C-alpha positions as CSV (number, residue, x, y, z in Angstrom):
1,X,153.1,129.0,99.2
2,X,149.5,126.9,98.4
3,X,148.8,124.3,96.6
4,X,145.7,123.9,94.9
5,X,144.2,120.3,94.3
6,X,140.9,120.3,92.0
7,X,139.1,117.3,91.3
8,X,137.4,116.9,88.4
9,X,134.0,113.8,88.6
10,X,133.5,112.6,84.6
11,X,129.7,110.5,84.6
12,X,129.4,108.4,81.5
13,X,125.5,108.2,81.4
14,X,123.4,105.5,78.6
15,X,120.7,106.7,77.1
16,X,118.4,104.8,75.0
17,X,116.5,107.2,72.9
18,X,112.9,106.6,71.5
19,X,112.8,107.0,68.0
20,X,110.3,109.4,66.3
21,X,109.5,107.5,63.9
22,X,106.5,105.5,64.6
23,X,104.4,102.1,62.8
24,X,101.4,101.5,64.6
25,X,99.9,97.6,64.3
26,X,96.6,96.9,65.2
27,X,96.2,93.4,66.5
28,X,93.3,91.3,67.0
29,X,93.3,88.7,64.0
30,X,93.8,85.1,64.1
31,X,97.4,85.2,62.9
32,X,99.0,89.0,63.5
33,X,102.5,87.6,62.4
34,X,102.8,88.8,58.9
35,X,101.7,92.4,60.2
36,X,104.0,92.6,63.0
37,X,107.5,90.9,60.9
38,X,106.6,93.9,57.8
39,X,106.7,96.6,60.7
40,X,110.2,94.6,62.1
41,X,111.4,93.8,58.4
42,X,110.7,97.8,57.8
43,X,112.3,98.9,61.0
44,X,115.7,97.3,60.2
45,X,115.7,99.7,57.3
46,X,114.8,102.5,59.3
47,X,115.4,102.8,63.1
48,X,111.8,103.6,64.4
49,X,109.2,102.5,67.1
50,X,106.8,100.4,66.8
51,X,102.9,100.6,69.0
52,X,101.3,97.5,69.2
53,X,97.6,98.1,70.4
54,X,95.9,96.8,73.4
55,X,94.6,93.7,73.1
56,X,96.2,89.7,72.0
57,X,98.8,89.5,69.0
58,X,98.8,86.2,68.0
59,X,102.3,85.4,66.5
60,X,104.2,82.4,65.2
61,X,107.6,83.5,65.8
62,X,108.9,86.9,65.4
63,X,112.4,87.8,63.3
64,X,114.1,91.1,65.1
65,X,117.6,89.7,64.1
66,X,120.2,92.3,63.8
67,X,117.7,95.5,64.6
68,X,119.3,98.5,65.5
69,X,117.7,101.3,67.7
70,X,114.0,100.2,67.5
71,X,111.6,99.8,70.3
72,X,108.5,97.9,70.2
73,X,105.8,99.2,72.8
74,X,102.4,98.0,73.7
75,X,99.9,100.1,75.9
76,X,100.9,98.0,79.0
77,X,102.1,94.4,80.6
78,X,99.0,93.8,80.9
79,X,97.3,95.4,78.0
80,X,98.9,94.2,74.3
81,X,100.2,90.9,74.9
82,X,102.3,88.8,72.3
83,X,100.8,85.4,72.5
84,X,103.1,82.5,70.8
85,X,100.8,80.5,68.1
86,X,103.2,77.3,68.0
87,X,105.4,75.2,70.5
88,X,108.3,73.0,69.9
89,X,111.4,74.9,69.3
90,X,109.4,78.1,68.4
91,X,111.5,81.2,69.6
92,X,108.3,83.6,70.0
93,X,110.8,86.9,69.7
94,X,114.3,86.3,68.0
95,X,116.5,89.3,68.9
96,X,120.0,87.9,68.0
97,X,122.0,90.6,66.4
98,X,120.3,93.4,68.1
99,X,121.7,96.2,69.5
100,X,119.8,99.2,71.2
101,X,116.5,97.7,71.3
102,X,113.8,98.2,74.0
103,X,110.7,96.4,74.4
104,X,108.2,98.3,76.5
105,X,104.9,97.9,78.0
106,X,103.7,94.5,76.7
107,X,103.3,91.1,77.6
108,X,104.1,87.8,76.4
109,X,102.3,84.9,76.5
110,X,99.6,83.5,79.0
111,X,99.7,81.1,81.9
112,X,96.8,79.4,81.3
113,X,98.3,79.0,77.2
114,X,97.8,75.1,75.7
115,X,101.2,76.2,73.9
116,X,104.5,75.6,74.9
117,X,107.1,77.7,72.9
118,X,111.1,77.1,73.3
119,X,112.1,80.7,74.7
120,X,110.1,84.1,74.8
121,X,112.9,86.6,74.3
122,X,116.2,85.6,72.4
123,X,119.3,87.6,72.6
124,X,122.0,85.7,71.7
125,X,125.5,86.8,70.4
126,X,125.9,85.9,66.7
127,X,129.1,84.4,65.6
128,X,130.2,86.9,62.1
129,X,132.7,86.1,59.7
130,X,134.7,89.6,61.1
131,X,134.3,88.4,65.0
132,X,131.8,91.4,65.8
133,X,129.2,89.9,68.1
134,X,126.5,92.6,68.8
135,X,123.6,91.9,70.4
136,X,123.9,94.6,73.5
137,X,122.0,97.5,75.3
138,X,118.6,95.0,74.9
139,X,115.9,96.8,77.4
140,X,113.2,95.5,79.1
141,X,110.8,97.8,80.7
142,X,107.6,97.2,82.5
143,X,107.6,93.4,80.2
144,X,105.3,90.4,81.7
145,X,106.6,86.9,80.7
146,X,103.8,84.1,81.4
147,X,103.2,80.7,80.6
148,X,105.4,77.6,79.7
149,X,108.9,77.8,78.0
150,X,111.3,75.3,77.1
151,X,114.2,77.6,78.0
152,X,114.5,80.5,80.5
C-alpha cells in the first residue's frame, strides 16, 4: 500500500488598486487648500485618484478623514510638494479613519521652511459609537517628508 501526501500552499496577497477615475488639481496659488480640499471631499463620495501637478501646493490643513480607496499622487517626491502655510497645532494631512489610501510621488514640507506644523500626516484610530476602529492600509510610496514638525 502506498500513501500519497500532498500539500497545498495558499497565499494571501493584499493589493491596493489605483482608482481609474482621476481628478487633476493644479497648484501654484498663494493658498491651494480650497482646491485640494474640494478634490478630497469629492473622493469621499466616489473613490478616485487625485493627481497633483508639479510644483508647490501651499496648504493650511487638509481633511482626509474617513477616506476609502483614494490615491493622492504627485509627479515625484521632489517635483510635487505640499507646503504647510500654518504652524502651531496644524496637521498638514489628516487621514484619521482612512482605509486603503495611497499617497505617492510627492513631498511634504521643506527643510528651510519657516513654518513648523504639528504633524505632516496623521493616521489616527477614531473611537466610534459602534466600537469600530478603522484607519488601516494607508500606503506611502515615494513620499519625502522634510521640515520641522512637533510630532513624528
